[in-house]
N, C-alpha and C positions, 0 to 999 in steps of 0.2 A: 522433797516439791521439785516437779519440772515447769517452772514458769517459763523458761525458755530452753530450747534445742536449737545449739547453733550447727549449722552444717559445716563441715570441712572437708575440702576435696582431699580425696587419698593420695593424689599424686602430686600435692602443692608442700613442699618442704618448708616454704616460709609461713604458711598457714598452719601446718602441724606443729611448727616450734613455737608459735604464740598462741595456740588455741585456747588455753586457759587462764589468760588474763583479761577477757573482756567479761566475766562475771556472769558467764551463760550457767544453768544448773546442770545442763548436759551437753556434751559434744558428740554429733553425729558423724563418725568417719565414713566419708561416702566411698564406696567401691562400685557404685553403678553409674549414674548419669555423668557424674563429673569426670568420669575416666574413660578415654577412648578404648578399644579392645586391645589395641597395640601396648597399651600401658597398663593392662589390669594385674599382671605379675608384677612389674615394678610398684605398685599402688600396694598391693599386699605387704610385700617386703618392707616398703617405707612406713606404712602404718604400723607393723609390726614392730618394727624398729623403735618408732617413736614412742608407742605406749610404753615399751619396755624400759627405754631410757630417762622419759619424761613421768611417767606416772600419771600427769594430770589430777593431782588431789584436789578434791573439793568439786570435780566435776564427775558425773555419771558419764560413763563411755557407752555409746551406742554405736553398732556398725550397721551401716546400709549394705546389704548384700545384694546380688544381682538375683533377678526372677527366677522361678522355679524351672521355667522352661528354656533358661539359658545355659550356656556351656561352661558357666562361671560359678555357679553357686555352690557347687560341692567344694571347689578349691576355696572359695571364699570362707566357708565355715570350717574346713580343714586347718586352715592359716590363721583364723582368729579364734578359735575356741581355746587354745591354748593362754590366750589373753585374758581370759575370763571376764567378757564385757558383761556388763549388766544385762544388755538387751540387743538382740539381731532384729533388724529392720527390714523384714522381707519385702519386695517390692511387687507392685502390680498383682497384688493378691485379689483372688476373684471367689474364692469359695473355701469352704471350711475344709474340705479334703486337701487342698493344697497346704494349709498350715499344717494340718496333720503328717504331711510328707515332710515338710520342711522340719518340724517337730522331731520326727524321726531321726531326719540326717543329723540334728544337732546332738540326739540323745546318742547316737554311734559314736560320735567325735567326741562327747564327754566320756565315754567309756575308753576310747582308745587313749585318752590323755589322762585317764586317771582322775576326773572331774567328777564331783558329786552330780547325780543324775537331778536334772530338773533347774542346776544352778544358773543358767542362762534362759533369759525370758525371750519373749518376743513381743514386737509393736508392728504388727500387719500395717503395711501403707497399702491404703484404698485410693486407687486412682484411675479405676475403670467404672462404666457403667455398672458391669456385672458386680464388682467388688461393692459398690453403694448398694446394689439390690441384696447382697448377702451379707451385708454389715453385720445382723445381730448373728447371724449362724458363725461368721469369721470370729466375732468378738468371744463368743463361748464355746469355741471349737477345741481348746486344748487349754491344759492348766498353765502352760507357759505364756499364754496371751496376757499381758499386764495391762494393755492399752491399744487403742487402734488409733490411727492417723490420717488426715485427709490429706491429698494430694491433688490440688485444683490444676496445675497445669495441664499434667496428661489427663486427667478427667474432662476437663473443656475440650481438649482436642478430640478425645473419646466421644465424646456427645456432640461434636460438631458445632459447639456452641462459642460464642464470641467472650473471650477473657476479657474483663474490666475490673477498675479499680473498685468500684462500687460491690461487686460480688453478688449482683442479683442472680446472676445465670449458677451459682452453686449454694444458693440459699437453702434449697431443699436438701442438697448432700450434706450440708454441714448439719441441719436439723435431725437428718436421718443418723449420722454418725453420733452425734451427742448420745441421741436416744436408745440407740443400740449398745454403746457403751455402758450408760447406765443402768440398763435393763440387765446387762451381765455383770455389774458390779465392778467395771473397771474404768479408766481413764480414758479421755479423748482430747486429741491434740489437734490444733489448728494449722492449716497452711499457711506458708510464709506469705508475707506481702513483699511483693517483688520489686516495687519502685525504691531502690536504695535512697534515692534524694528526698523522697515525700515523707517527711518525718510527721506531718499533720494527718496524712492518710494514714500512714503506719498506726500511728496512736488510736484514730478512729477505728481502724479495721480489727485492732486488738479488744478494744472496748465492746465494740459488736461481739467478737468471739466470746469474749468472757460472759457478756449477757446472756448468750446462748446455752452456755454451760460447759464450754470447753476447760480444761484442766490448765492448759497452757497453749503456747504456740513455737512453731519451730520458726527459725531465722535465717537469711543466708547472708547477711551481712553483719559484721561484729558492730556497727552502729547502731544498728536496732535493738541489740540485748538490754540497754540499760532501759529504754521506753516500754519495751515488754515486760520487763520485770518489774516497773512501777505498776502498770496498769493490773498485772496478775497478782500483786501483794495487796494485802487489805489495806485501806487507808485509815489513817488515824481517826476519821470519823466513824467509818465501820468498826474499828476496835472498840471505839466508846461506846457505840450504840448496843454492840454485843456485851460488853461487860455490863450495860444497864439492864439489858435483857436477863441475863443470869442472875443478876442481883433482885430483879423483880421476882424471879421465879423462886430463887431461896426465901425472899421473905415472906412470899404467899405461903409457902410450903411451913415455914415456922409459924405463921399465923393461921395455918390449917384452911386456907382459901383453896375452893375448886378452881376458881378462874382469877387470872392476875391480867391488870392492864399496865400498860405504859405509855405516857403521854397521850391517854384518851384511846388507845387502841388495844384489842385483846390480843394478850401474847398466848398463842396456841403453839403445837407441836412443829409446824413447818419454821417459823419463827425461831423457834429455841434450837431446832436444829441447824439451821443456818447461822446462828449465833455462835454455836459450838463449832462450827466448822471455820468460822473467821477466825476465832480466838486459837484453834489448833493451828491455823496457818500462821498467825502472829506469833505464836510459841515457837513453831518450827524456825521461823526467820528472825527470831530476836526480837521483834516489833513491840513498841508499846508498852515495853515492862511486863508483858503478860507473866513473863516467867516466875514474878513475884506475886501473882494472882491467885 
């Protein structure tokens, strides 16, 4: 599960050193916006040495690479493929064709380094109007695409919109990304909440993202990891209700009932599917004693 994906600047030795102590499910080592052009080469070396030396056990490794139209993307891919990251995060992706070109570059690097074809996935970052408009085509463009991710800061700049904590200006984009991802059978990840000091606002924003159907949320501060993990984990109430749903279904099947109710409400397929997802998540996280269920 990727409840939280923590951005880690690729040019910060201190943040790289301690990146895996905060409880994030995934680490995004950033070679793009966090790194000035003069530091690109040094950041690649630093990230490569950090991953090789530290391992970051327990955290999925994602590398945010520079855009396809930049002078840096091939160097990013060639330098990072030997690390066998779980995912590359290409930035400012605007079309399915761009994803295919990036996938081909990754494939060539996998061959060059003797790595099994298709080992490294992609999580395209959608942060332009064109990217949102083509979200579904991007989501299903290539087998490497495992998820799509909304980047609101660049998007609102591209839209000439005013960025706010409330996020009304990105509501359409959030919905479009979730629908595109689910239609393509992959995950969707929400943009970071950028006010490091507003913990109440962070929790509200994360809960809203979860209510829309996002799989998890990126964070730019280690201080945000715990709160987002809690929001995107099943609560004990949700776990208990899911167990009751499954027990009711099993009892109905035992009695040969075609319809089952729980607390006066019909239990239909969407409710059962939701309950299964809750229990699967709880089992993966070791919550609620589900491993014994």
